[in-house]
KEPA-386301 format. One record per residue (C-alpha): residue number from 1; chain; x, y, z. Coordinates in Angstrom, 2 decimals. Layout:
! KEPA-386301
   pos   unit        c1        c2        c3
   NUM      A         X         Y         Z
...
This chain:
! KEPA-386301
   pos   unit        c1        c2        c3
     1      A    -30.13     20.86     90.11
     2      A    -27.48     21.18     93.16
     3      A    -24.05     22.88     93.00
     4      A    -22.55     26.85     92.01
     5      A    -22.84     25.81     88.43
     6      A    -25.71     26.75     86.03
     7      A    -26.61     25.25     82.66
     8      A    -28.93     26.28     79.71
     9      A    -31.30     24.59     79.11
    10      A    -30.53     24.82     75.37
    11      A    -27.87     21.80     74.56
    12      A    -26.40     22.43     77.97
    13      A    -24.59     24.75     77.82
    14      A    -23.05     26.34     80.57
    15      A    -24.61     29.95     81.35
    16      A    -21.44     31.90     82.05
    17      A    -20.65     35.19     82.73
    18      A    -21.55     37.61     79.31
    19      A    -17.83     37.34     77.26
    20      A    -17.53     41.27     77.62
    21      A    -16.51     40.61     81.01
    22      A    -14.51     37.47     80.60
    23      A    -10.99     37.90     81.31
    24      A     -8.22     37.89     78.90
    25      A     -5.90     35.48     78.60
    26      A     -2.35     36.35     80.06
    27      A     -0.87     35.85     76.31
    28      A     -3.08     38.68     75.25
    29      A     -2.37     41.13     78.44
    30      A      1.55     40.67     76.96
    31      A      0.94     41.59     73.50
    32      A     -1.48     44.52     75.33
    33      A      1.86     45.59     77.38
    34      A      3.93     45.24     74.06
    35      A      1.48     48.19     72.45
    36      A      1.60     49.88     75.35
    37      A      5.20     50.33     75.40
    38      A      5.75     50.77     71.54
    39      A      3.25     53.25     71.01
    40      A      4.40     55.07     73.92
    41      A      8.20     54.74     72.52
    42      A      7.37     55.26     69.28
    43      A      4.92     58.85     69.82
    44      A      8.44     60.73     70.44
    45      A      9.95     59.69     67.17
    46      A      7.36     60.60     65.55
    47      A      6.32     64.02     66.82
    48      A      9.70     64.66     66.17
    49      A      9.66     63.29     62.62
    50      A      6.49     65.23     61.81
    51      A      8.17     68.88     63.41
    52      A     11.17     68.45     61.28
    53      A      8.83     68.45     58.27
    54      A      6.55     71.11     58.80
    55      A      9.50     73.08     59.59
    56      A     11.28     72.11     55.97
    57      A      7.98     72.94     54.29
    58      A      7.66     76.60     56.05
    59      A     10.85     76.95     55.33
    60      A     10.43     76.90     51.51
    61      A     12.42     73.35     51.20
    62      A      9.65     71.97     48.85
    63      A      8.73     73.27     45.63
    64      A      5.37     72.49     43.32
    65      A      6.74     69.72     41.90
    66      A      7.26     67.68     44.81
    67      A      3.89     68.98     46.48
    68      A      2.17     65.86     45.87
    69      A      4.61     63.80     47.54
    70      A      4.99     66.79     50.18
    71      A      1.06     66.14     50.62
    72      A      1.45     62.26     50.92
    73      A      3.90     63.09     53.16
    74      A      2.08     64.69     55.61
    75      A     -0.66     62.18     55.77
    76      A      1.76     59.38     55.95
    77      A      3.40     61.26     58.76
    78      A     -0.22     61.85     60.65
    79      A     -0.95     58.05     59.77
    80      A      1.82     57.32     62.40
    81      A      0.68     59.61     65.04
    82      A     -2.32     58.30     65.03
    83      A     -1.31     54.33     64.92
    84      A      1.18     55.48     67.55
    85      A     -1.87     56.72     70.21
    86      A     -4.08     54.57     68.95
    87      A     -1.67     51.70     70.03
    88      A     -1.56     52.99     73.61
    89      A     -5.25     53.34     74.10
    90      A     -5.54     50.01     72.25
    91      A     -2.42     48.17     74.73
    92      A     -4.79     50.25     78.26
    93      A     -8.54     48.74     76.67
    94      A     -7.18     45.35     76.55
    95      A     -4.80     45.50     80.30
    96      A     -7.99     46.57     81.22
    97      A     -9.50     44.01     80.20
    98      A    -12.12     46.29     77.97
    99      A    -12.80     43.55     75.41
   100      A    -16.14     46.10     73.07
   101      A    -13.49     48.41     73.23
   102      A    -10.88     47.45     71.96
   103      A    -12.08     45.78     69.93
   104      A    -13.38     48.67     67.88
   105      A     -9.84     50.10     68.51
   106      A     -8.36     47.16     66.62
   107      A    -10.35     47.99     63.95
   108      A     -9.78     51.59     63.15
   109      A     -6.29     50.78     63.26
   110      A     -6.92     47.83     60.68
   111      A     -7.94     51.18     58.56
   112      A     -4.92     52.88     59.69
   113      A     -2.56     50.06     58.87
   114      A     -4.32     49.74     55.38
   115      A     -3.59     53.60     54.92
   116      A     -0.31     53.45     56.09
   117      A      0.55     50.52     53.24
   118      A     -1.25     53.00     51.06
   119      A      0.73     55.68     51.33
   120      A      3.56     54.33     51.89
   121      A      3.33     52.28     48.11
   122      A      3.24     55.70     47.08
   123      A      6.43     56.99     48.47
   124      A      8.85     54.52     48.10
   125      A      6.91     51.13     46.22
   126      A      7.13     47.94     47.48
   127      A     10.05     47.55     50.17
   128      A     10.33     46.22     53.64
   129      A      8.10     48.51     55.30
   130      A      5.21     47.45     54.33
   131      A      5.81     43.56     55.91
   132      A      5.72     46.35     59.28
   133      A      2.34     47.27     58.43
   134      A      0.99     43.39     57.48
   135      A      2.30     42.33     60.47
   136      A      0.23     44.77     61.97
   137      A     -3.02     44.36     60.06
   138      A     -2.26     40.51     60.23
   139      A     -2.76     40.78     64.23
   140      A     -4.78     43.21     65.05
   141      A     -7.80     41.35     62.49
   142      A     -6.92     37.64     64.21
   143      A     -6.86     39.18     67.72
   144      A    -10.28     41.72     66.87
   145      A    -12.25     38.60     66.03
   146      A    -11.20     37.00     69.49
   147      A    -11.77     39.61     71.89
   148      A    -14.94     40.88     70.32
   149      A    -17.57     40.04     72.50
   150      A    -20.38     39.96     70.29
   151      A    -18.36     37.10     67.48
   152      A    -17.21     35.66     70.96
   153      A    -21.27     35.14     72.53
   154      A    -21.77     33.97     68.87
   155      A    -18.85     31.26     68.47
   156      A    -20.26     30.50     72.76
   157      A    -23.82     30.32     71.78
   158      A    -24.54     29.37     68.34
   159      A    -22.05     27.05     67.70
   160      A    -23.93     23.65     68.51
   161      A    -26.96     25.52     66.81
   162      A    -24.96     26.70     63.50
   163      A    -24.87     23.34     61.82
   164      A    -28.46     22.38     61.74
   165      A    -29.61     26.05     60.87
   166      A    -26.96     26.06     57.72
   167      A    -28.23     22.77     55.82
   168      A    -32.15     24.19     56.50
   169      A    -31.19     27.56     54.48
   170      A    -29.11     24.99     52.10
   171      A    -32.13     23.26     51.18
   172      A    -34.32     26.26     51.59
   173      A    -31.75     28.51     49.52
   174      A    -31.88     31.42     51.59
   175      A    -28.34     30.76     52.60
   176      A    -26.42     34.03     52.98
   177      A    -29.52     35.84     53.24
   178      A    -29.78     38.83     55.52
   179      A    -31.77     37.63     58.45
   180      A    -32.62     40.79     59.90
   181      A    -34.53     41.82     57.35
   182      A    -32.00     45.57     57.13
   183      A    -29.97     44.49     54.22
   184      A    -30.49     41.89     50.97
   185      A    -27.58     39.73     52.11
   186      A    -25.81     39.14     55.39
   187      A    -22.21     41.20     55.00
   188      A    -19.91     38.19     56.16
   189      A    -16.44     37.28     54.92
   190      A    -18.16     34.41     52.99
   191      A    -20.35     36.43     50.85
   192      A    -18.47     39.49     49.96
   193      A    -15.19     37.61     48.93
   194      A    -17.10     35.62     46.27
   195      A    -18.97     39.13     45.20
   196      A    -15.14     40.13     45.08
   197      A    -14.45     36.80     42.93
   198      A    -17.47     36.56     40.87
   199      A    -17.65     40.41     39.84
   200      A    -13.75     40.31     39.48
   201      A    -14.16     38.19     36.24
   202      A    -17.64     39.57     35.31
   203      A    -16.13     43.01     35.00
   204      A    -13.37     41.38     33.03
   205      A    -15.81     39.97     30.28
   206      A    -17.93     42.96     30.20
   207      A    -14.49     45.13     29.39
   208      A    -13.34     42.86     27.46
   209      A    -16.34     43.00     24.87
   210      A    -16.62     46.36     25.40
   211      A    -13.81     47.08     23.72
   212      A    -14.04     44.43     21.22
   213      A    -17.44     45.68     19.85
   214      A    -17.49     49.72     20.40
   215      A    -14.04     50.89     21.38
   216      A    -12.00     48.64     18.93
   217      A    -14.05     46.68     16.92
   218      A    -12.75     43.38     16.18
   219      A     -9.87     43.77     18.47
   220      A     -8.98     41.22     20.96
   221      A     -7.28     43.31     23.75
   222      A     -6.20     41.34     27.40
   223      A     -7.98     43.46     30.01
   224      A     -6.78     41.64     32.96
   225      A     -6.06     43.12     35.95
   226      A     -4.23     41.22     37.94
   227      A     -1.12     38.80     37.31
   228      A     -2.86     35.33     37.45
   229      A     -6.61     34.73     36.01
   230      A     -8.96     36.19     34.92
   231      A     -9.63     39.05     37.32
   232      A    -10.03     42.50     37.04
   233      A     -9.77     44.18     40.37
   234      A    -11.64     47.04     40.26
   235      A    -15.33     45.31     39.15
   236      A    -14.49     42.98     42.41
   237      A    -13.53     45.98     45.26
   238      A    -16.61     48.12     42.81
   239      A    -18.95     45.36     43.70
   240      A    -18.10     44.85     47.36
   241      A    -18.33     48.93     48.04
   242      A    -21.36     49.25     46.08
   243      A    -23.08     45.76     47.75
   244      A    -22.21     47.40     51.55
   245      A    -23.23     50.52     50.90
   246      A    -26.58     49.53     48.88
   247      A    -27.24     46.30     50.94
   248      A    -30.26     48.54     52.75
   249      A    -31.54     49.79     49.09
   250      A    -32.04     47.00     47.40
   251      A    -35.74     47.06     47.49
   252      A    -35.62     51.56     46.63
   253      A    -36.28     53.34     43.93
   254      A    -34.45     51.98     40.28
   255      A    -33.21     56.09     40.34
   256      A    -31.90     56.05     43.99
   257      A    -29.97     52.78     43.31
   258      A    -28.44     54.22     39.90
   259      A    -27.70     57.49     41.24
   260      A    -25.81     56.39     44.42
   261      A    -23.64     53.82     42.26
   262      A    -22.70     56.19     39.79
   263      A    -21.47     58.04     42.34
   264      A    -19.49     55.32     44.19
   265      A    -18.57     53.69     40.92
   266      A    -17.35     57.19     39.38
   267      A    -15.40     58.05     43.01
   268      A    -13.96     54.38     43.34
   269      A    -12.53     55.11     39.46
   270      A    -10.90     58.21     39.67
   271      A     -9.26     57.03     43.06
   272      A     -8.26     53.61     42.18
   273      A     -6.26     56.11     38.85
   274      A     -4.87     58.04     41.60
   275      A     -3.10     55.65     42.98
   276      A     -1.90     53.35     40.29
   277      A     -0.63     56.48     38.58
   278      A      1.13     57.91     41.91
   279      A      2.62     54.64     43.33
   280      A      3.61     53.00     39.77
   281      A      3.49     56.05     36.86
   282      A      0.88     53.46     35.67
   283      A     -2.69     54.79     33.52
   284      A     -4.41     52.11     32.40
   285      A     -7.59     54.08     30.99
   286      A     -7.78     58.14     30.32
   287      A    -11.02     59.83     29.97
   288      A     -9.40     63.71     28.85
   289      A    -11.23     65.34     26.71
   290      A    -14.28     63.14     27.32
   291      A    -17.97     64.14     28.65
   292      A    -17.72     65.55     32.13
   293      A    -14.01     64.33     32.21
   294      A    -12.63     64.65     35.95
   295      A     -8.92     63.94     34.98
   296      A     -9.28     61.50     32.46
   297      A     -9.59     59.57     36.00
   298      A    -13.54     58.99     35.24
   299      A    -16.10     60.83     33.49
   300      A    -20.39     61.18     32.69
   301      A    -20.26     58.47     30.74
   302      A    -18.76     55.50     32.71
   303      A    -20.34     57.03     36.30
   304      A    -23.33     56.16     34.12
   305      A    -22.09     52.32     33.15
   306      A    -21.45     52.08     36.75
   307      A    -25.24     53.41     37.59
   308      A    -26.44     50.89     35.58
   309      A    -24.05     48.16     36.60
   310      A    -25.19     48.86     40.41
   311      A    -28.98     48.80     38.64
   312      A    -28.55     45.46     37.27
   313      A    -26.65     43.83     40.08
   314      A    -28.72     44.90     43.13
   315      A    -31.87     44.04     41.03
   316      A    -30.88     41.17     39.42
   317      A    -27.33     39.36     39.51
   318      A    -27.02     39.44     43.68
   319      A    -30.12     37.16     43.99
   320      A    -28.26     34.72     41.29
   321      A    -24.50     35.05     42.63
   322      A    -26.70     33.49     46.37
   323      A    -27.41     30.47     44.48
   324      A    -24.46     29.99     42.65
   325      A    -22.10     30.22     45.45
   326      A    -24.52     28.36     47.37
   327      A    -23.36     25.12     44.82
   328      A    -20.33     25.16     47.24
   329      A    -21.47     21.80     49.45
   330      A    -21.64     23.41     52.76
   331      A    -19.28     21.32     54.86
   332      A    -16.34     22.55     52.05
   333      A    -17.20     26.18     51.73
   334      A    -15.01     27.76     54.23
   335      A    -11.83     25.44     53.33
   336      A    -12.80     26.39     50.30
   337      A    -13.02     29.90     50.69
   338      A    -10.29     30.23     52.44
   339      A     -8.18     28.34     50.22
   340      A     -9.31     30.29     47.51
   341      A     -8.51     33.99     49.64
   342      A     -5.38     32.85     50.22
   343      A     -4.56     32.08     46.56
   344      A     -6.11     35.44     45.70
   345      A     -3.62     37.31     48.16
   346      A     -1.02     35.89     47.05
   347      A     -1.92     36.74     43.12
   348      A     -2.42     40.20     44.46
   349      A      0.94     40.95     46.36
   350      A      2.73     39.41     43.38
   351      A      0.47     41.62     41.13
   352      A      2.24     44.75     43.04
   353      A      5.56     42.89     43.04
   354      A      5.69     42.51     39.50
   355      A      4.35     46.18     39.13
   356      A      6.72     47.34     41.20
   357      A      9.54     45.70     39.20
   358      A      8.26     46.83     36.31
   359      A      8.56     50.26     37.56
   360      A     11.95     49.98     38.68
   361      A     13.31     48.87     35.44
   362      A     11.30     51.31     33.37
   363      A     13.54     53.93     36.00
   364      A     16.68     51.94     34.94
   365      A     17.51     50.20     38.28
   366      A     19.12     47.02     38.13
   367      A     18.08     43.68     39.58
   368      A     20.11     43.77     42.69
   369      A     17.51     41.33     44.97
   370      A     16.32     38.29     44.28
   371      A     12.76     38.66     44.36
   372      A     13.47     42.01     41.80
   373      A     15.49     39.37     39.57
   374      A     12.87     36.62     39.79
   375      A     10.23     38.73     38.35
   376      A     13.09     40.08     36.17
   377      A     13.77     36.99     34.87
   378      A     10.00     35.22     34.73
   379      A      7.88     38.74     34.19
   380      A     10.47     41.03     32.25
   381      A      9.08     43.87     30.70
   382      A      7.66     42.33     27.93
   383      A      5.73     39.52     29.11
   384      A      4.08     42.73     31.25
   385      A      3.89     44.63     28.58
   386      A      1.42     41.96     26.83
   387      A     -0.37     40.91     30.20
   388      A     -1.53     44.05     31.04
   389      A     -1.93     45.60     27.35
   390      A     -4.27     48.50     28.45
   391      A     -1.50     49.30     30.99
   392      A      1.57     52.28     30.15
   393      A      4.79     53.02     33.05
   394      A      6.06     56.20     33.10
   395      A      8.08     56.51     36.00
   396      A      8.00     60.17     35.54
   397      A      4.71     60.36     37.16
   398      A      4.98     58.75     39.76
   399      A      5.48     60.68     43.37
   400      A      7.96     58.62     45.22
   401      A     10.16     60.21     47.48
   402      A     13.32     57.94     46.03
   403      A     12.50     58.51     42.11
């Protein structure tokens, strides 16, 4: 065969230069310039704010009553400083065509954006500042998937083989398993999303039955944690965390899986309670006075229950869940997953907005914006109390700077 361009023997795919040495498109380079300039312009302003806050703190401008808000403010400023610095690094790496390093920087920026959202909500509730962080996350998620050389290579080299392999895995019932043998399942978006959804429902059922049988026998209480649907997100996120942590331990002794699950579940339950109370003044559970209670946010019994759930999940239910999810026709699985993911995101955003508006109403604020008026009309205090029966909101417990 003559000519300068060689052809790969597999399905006629061109044997091009490694993807991490290919030049990035002009639009991506322009975005890199914006990141570089934005980071450089923002860094002095954020540094000035940090200097002012530190000076006020040293002068005793903050008292014990505002100490939690002060700590969160310091964390928020630190996140903004890191964001500004890393945006400069990210822009430079895009301009220098460092695809792999740019993708790694994007992942760190996404994590910082999540931290910024959490801090901002705890200080100011649901506000327009969150749009900034949300836009950053969407752009970075999309861009990291595009520039990541490992993902690009997979798209380029395995695109023609994927359909055939998927058909074989569906027939064999192994779709979703980790082919490397390092873990039980592949930790991709598809598997993680359906683990979240299934466990949101399964956890809600377990908690509802436990309350009906043990806590208050014969009394039904709606334990849902989202505005729409039979979902309790704490169990969904908890299952995702445990799956990611235990994926390589699926064949390890039960006692090891139990201990890891107990620690992860207890820590996650504690942090969730802490966030909800300081962000919205909301308390959905209180274990004060119980065995090994930690600030009333988790205790020994429920850590043990998290450990037991982890063992049952990894040893018994995860294989069953893979078989259940594989019932989705393979040609439609990604379309259905994308649609369901959008619906879950909308449900999550509306849940946070409804909690924020509920908090504002209990704080004595009037509905001044169209969004607040919408939630006041369709999801008033009576509706919210009925929907979130296990939750109470006391605005005095929140740490918002504008309360």
